[in-house]
N, C-alpha and C positions, 0 to 999 in steps of 0.2 A: 530725536525720535522720529519714526516714520510718520506718525500722525501729524506732526508739525509741518511736513512737506506736502500735505494733501488737502484738496478741497473735499474729498470723499472721506470715508470712514475706515477704521481698522477695528476688527473684532478679534478677540483672543479667547482661548479656551476658558470655559466657565461662564461666559456671558450668554444672555439670551440671543443676542445678535449672531454670535458664533454658531450656536446650535441651529438657528434658523437657516443659516447660509451654507451649512455643510451638505445639504441634500441637492441632488440634481433633479431635473424633470423625470429622468429614469431613476426610480426609487431603489433600483438595485445598487446604485452608486451612492456611497456615503463617504465624503471626503474626510481625511485625517490631517489637515494642515496644521502648521504652527500658528499661522494667523491668516485672516481673510481681509482682503482689501476690496471695498466696494468703490470702484473708480467713478469719478464724476466727469473726467476729462482725459484726453491723451496725456497731458503732463502728469496726471495722477498715475497712469500706467507706467510712464517712464520712471517716475520716482520709485514705484514699487519694484521695477526691474533693477534699478540701481541699488536699492536696499538689499534685494536678494543677492546681488553680486557681492556686496560688501560683507554680508553675513554667510556667504557660501551656501545659500538655499536654492532649491529647485523651484520651478514655476509651473503652475497649472492655471489655465484660463477657462472661464465658463461664461456663456451667455444664457442659455436655457438649460443645458444639460441633457439634450436628447441623445446625441451620440457622444457621450462624455468620457474622456480618459479620466481615470480616478487618481486623485491625490491621496496616496495611501501611506506615505511615509514621511510626513512633515512637509516643510517647504511653505511657499506662499500661494494661496489661491486668490486669483484676481477675478472679480465679478465685473463684467462689462455691460450689464443690462442697461445702465443709464446713459451709455454712449449710443443713443438710438435716433439721432437726428437723420432726416432724409430730405434732400433737396433735389427737385426734378428740373431738368432742362428739357422743356417740351420740344424745342427746335432740334437740339442735338440728339434727342431720344436717349438720354442718359440719366442716371441717378447717382448722387453722392450719398453714400450710406454709412452711417456710423457703425463701428465694430460691434456694438451691442444690439443692433436692430434685429428684429424678427421680420419674416417676410410680410406679415400683415402691416407693418410700419411702412413698407414700400408699396404694397398693392393699392392702398387707398389713395395716396397722392398721385401715383402713376395713373390710376383710373381717371382721376379728375382731369388729367392731361391727355386722356384718350389713349393711354399706353398700358403696358403690363410687363412685369418681370418674368423671367424664366424660373418661377418658383415651383416647389413641389406640392405634394398632396396635403401638407400640413402647414398652413400659414403661420402657426406659432413657433416654427423652427427658426433658429438663428441663421441669419444670412451667411455670415462668414464661415461657420463650421460646415454648413451644408455645401457651400460653394467650393471650399478648399479641397474637398474630396472628390469633386466632380459635379454633382448636382443633376440627378436623373429626374427630370421634372415632367410637368403636365403637357408641355409643348416641345419635348425634346426631339421628336421626329421631324418637327417643322423647322426648329431653329437651333438644334444642338443642345449640348449640356449647359447648365448655368455658368460653369467656369469659362465657357467659350465667349461669354459676354463681358468678361473682366477686361477693363481698360487700364486700370491703374490701382495701386494699393499703397497706403501709408503704413509702414511697418516699423515697429520698435524691435530692434534686434537684441540678442542676449547681452550685449555690452551696454545697453541703454541708449544707443544711438537711434535716431529716427531717420529713415530713408524712404525714398519713393521707389516703387518697383513698377516698371512698365516695359513695353517692348524696346524702349530706347534708354531707360535708366535701370541699372541693376537688372539687366535682362535675365541673368541666371536665376536670381531670386524670383523674378516674375514667372519664369518657367516652373520653378518648384512650387509656387503658390497655386498653379493651375492644375491641381490634382495630387499634390504631394502631402496634403494634410497640414496640421498645425505645428509641425516640428521645427519651423524655421524662424519664427518670430511671432509677435502679437500684432494682428492687423487692427488698426484703430479707425481706418476709413477705407472704403472701396469706391471706385467709380465703375459702374456697370452699364451696359447697354440695355435698352428696353425695346419692346416690340409693339407694333400698332394694333393691339388686340384688346381693347377695353372690354369687349364682349366676345364670347365664344359660344359655340353650341356644344353642350356637355351635359354629363349626368351619368346615370347608371340604370341597369335593369337586372333583376334578380331571378334566379331559378333555384328550385329545391336542389339541395346537394346530391340527392339521389340521381339527378340527371347529369352529374358531373362528367362522366365519360363522353356522352354525346355533345354536351355544351362546350367542353374544352376542345373537342375536335372541330366543331363548327367555328368556334372563335379562332382557332389556329388557321384553318383554311381561309377564313375571312381576312386575317391579317395579311395574307399573301396578296390580296387584291387592293390593299389600301394605298392611297397616295401619302406622301410625307406629311400632309396637312392634318392627318388623324393620328393621335397617340392614344393607345388603349391599354387596358390591363384587366386582370381578374383578381378577385378576392374570394377565397374559400374560407368561410368563417362560421363558427358556432357561437351564437350570441350568449354571453353569460347573463345570469339573472342579477344584474346590477342596476342601480337607479338611472344611469344615463342612457340605458337601452330601453326602448319602448317595450311594455310588458308583453305585447303580442309576439315579439321576437324572442323572448326568453327561451333558451334551450334549443332554438331552431338553427339548423345548419343550411346555409345558402351558398350558392356560387354566384357572385355578383360580377357582371361585366361593366366596365367603365370606359369612357372615351371622352376626349377633348378634341374638338375639331376647330381649326382656324378658318375653315371655308364658310361661305354664306349659309344661312339657315336651310334653304331649299336643297342645296347640294349636300349638306351634312345629313339632312334627314334621309335623302335618297341612299347615301352610303351606309347609314346605320339601320336602314329598314330590314335587311336580312337578319340582323341580330335581334332587333326589337320585336320582330314578328315570329320568332321561333316558338314552338309549342312549349308551354309551361312558363312563359315570360310573365313576370309580375313586378310590382313596385317600380314601375318605369318612371324615372325622374328626369329624363332628357328634356332639355329646353334651351332656348337662347337666353343666356344669362350674362350679367355683368361679371367681370373677372373677380370682383370683390366677393362673389359667392362661390369661388372655386373650391373652398373647403368642403362643400356639399358633394363633390364628385366622389371622394373616397370616405368622407365622414370619419377621418382618423380621430382617435381619442384626443381630447383637449387637456383634461386634468392629468397631473402627474400620476404615474403608475409604475410598478416594477415590470420591466420588459426585458426579455432575453431573445435576441434575434441572431439569425445567421442567413447568409445569402450567397448567391453565385450568379455569374453571367453564363448564359447558355448559347450554344451555337445553333440550336434548333429546338422546336417544341412541337413535334409531330406525333402521330398515332402511337408509335413505339415508346416515345418519351412519356406521353400521357399515361399509357398503361403502366409503365414502370413507376412513375411518380405516384399515381394513385395507389398502386400496390404497396409502396413504401409508407405512404401516409396511413393506410389502414382505415378502420372504421372512422369516418369523419367526426361524429359526435364525441368519440373518445380520444381524439388527437390532442396530445399535450400542447401542440402549437395551435392556438385557437384561430390565428389569422395567417393564411398562406397566400402569398401574392405571386402572380406571374405577370410581368409587364412586357409589352412589345417595344423593343428598342430599334436600333438601326436608323434609317433615314438620315436626316441632317446630323445626328449625333455621331455618325460614322464618317463624316466628310472632312474633318480637320486632319491634315497630314500628321502621321504618327510622330515625327520628331518635334512637333511644336508643343506638345504637352506630355507629361509623364504617364498619362493614362491612354496612350496611343493604342496599346494592345487591347484594352478594354472596349474600345470602340468597335471591335470586330464582333462583339456579342450581339445576338439578334433578339434575345429575350433575357429577362433577369428574373430570378426566383428569390423570394425572401420569405422566411418563416419567422413568426413572432409568437412567443408564448408569454403568458402572464402567470407567475407562480401563485396558485390558489387551490385550495382543496387538495385533491390527489396529485395535481400537476406541480411537482417539485421542480426546482431549477435543474436538478440532475436528470429528471425525466424529460423535461423540455429540451435540454441540450442533447441527450442521447437520441431522441426522436428526430431532431433537426439534423444531426450528424448522419443518421441512417438514411434520411431522405436524400441528403446530398451525395452520400456514397452511392445510392442507387442511380443518381443522375450523372455520375462521373463520366460516362461515355460522351455526354453532351456538354460538359463543363469547360468553359474557356478559362475562367478565373474564379477562385473562391475568395471569400473574405469580405471586407468592408467595401461598400459601393459608394457611399457618400462620406462617412465619417471614418477617416483613416486614423486608427488609434483608439477606437471605442474600447471600453473597459473589458469586454469579454472577447476581444479579438486577439488572436495569438500572433507572435512574430512571424511564424510560417505563413499565416494568412496574409499579413501585410506584404511579405515578400512576394507572395503569389500573384498580387494584382499588378506587378510591374515586370516588364521585360528586362533583360539583362542590361541593355544600354541605358534605359530610363533609370533603373535602380542605381547603377554606377554613378550616373550624373547627379542624382538626388543625394547620394551619400557624400560625394565630393562637395556639393553646395552646403550640406549640413555641417560638415567638418570646418568649412570656411566661416560660416555665419554664426555657428554655435559650437565652438571647439570644446567647450567644457560640458556640453550637453545639459545646459541649464533648463531647456524645455524637455526634460527627460520624460515627464509624464505623458506628453503627447508624442514624443519621438523615440522613446526607448525601443519600440519595435524595430525601428530602422537599424539601430546598433546591433540588437540581438539577431535580426535577420541577416545583417551583414556577416556576423560571425558564422551563422548557420550556412549562409551562402558560400562562404569560403570553404567550410568543411565539405559541403555538398560537391563543390567543384573538384576538391581533392579526391573525392570518392567517385567522381565521374557522373554525378546525378545532375541531369539537365533541369533548367527552369523554363517555364513557358515564356 
């Protein structure tokens, strides 16, 4: 029996443990596995993979379940949350991170060593899932994407073997991990680089959403003046009347500008002054802060909720883009997508040569747009999806790539969208690696889009349809 091979636990349908383990952080995802393994160690993961092979079962892996592929038709769901050890090497500026760690597990120890990881706006997100898709983070313009800091990975392949992937060992697999998503194996440990920024100048400033046209324009013009040391973004949000939102914000629509600067405080304040001093500015939280407080820059939700998101990388965000975008959004308080983000990209995130990672074409994007809706009241999943699609269709003249930006294989992402984030050469190489390391498509829940996209890609080429 599998349970006899494990330090961890096995849950089967009908048990309380099984029911508790079937949900992801994103509550739109409810898994339907045949059994759930809560791993305590890498050997537990290996045993679960070997068992799945023996029984002819597919595999799905979950740390937190933010950008989670769904286990919808049986198979084994492996929970990695207890593989969350973190070891910091202050001199080398690196961290060894367990496959189940979240960014908060890394941020604290790194800060104690005077360092920080290239994490994103939500410290509660799993490191591996976020990083394998790219990792568009708080300091991406200064140091690049989170995946650019990957040094080495320990990976359990579909046949149960354990390998190391690095620039010198299993280099093809290392390439696939740097932006190809979770379709190639289960990462039980990463070694990542850290940066010397235990403190940053960061925060946000808000404006009434009625000022959105002029605030968006001012922010866009401001981004053209910024050095790479400043990474900024915007959040257009209507606050719902829920307990975790302060009562004075209930029902209010705001356009919030955020920034994270790695420059000294005086230089940062000078650069941010044009934004912070604009007419209508309120709720200014900018300050010199320890990176352990980085969650306060965006104040993303912490507790699980049902979330439906869609996004795209943009080539520009100028006056005509802004007018088109706001027209598609419509009356902001009635928007089914209650949180609409636009972030400034480029800088160091565009500096890695295209052939080195499968996300080379995505590095050409200068802004990224992301729309997130939470089904409640009149805002049904269908309404959220239709509104998001209409907004992206309006942005089509400026879209470089649509689809997942960090989590390649998220439950609501289509095969076409997965195909769309890779250029032809990158996609062909990923598909060849996938066929080699997982010929039976054991990791189908995370990688099924690659296979479907490959079939669609073949049909498109036959019909003369180009891919970006």
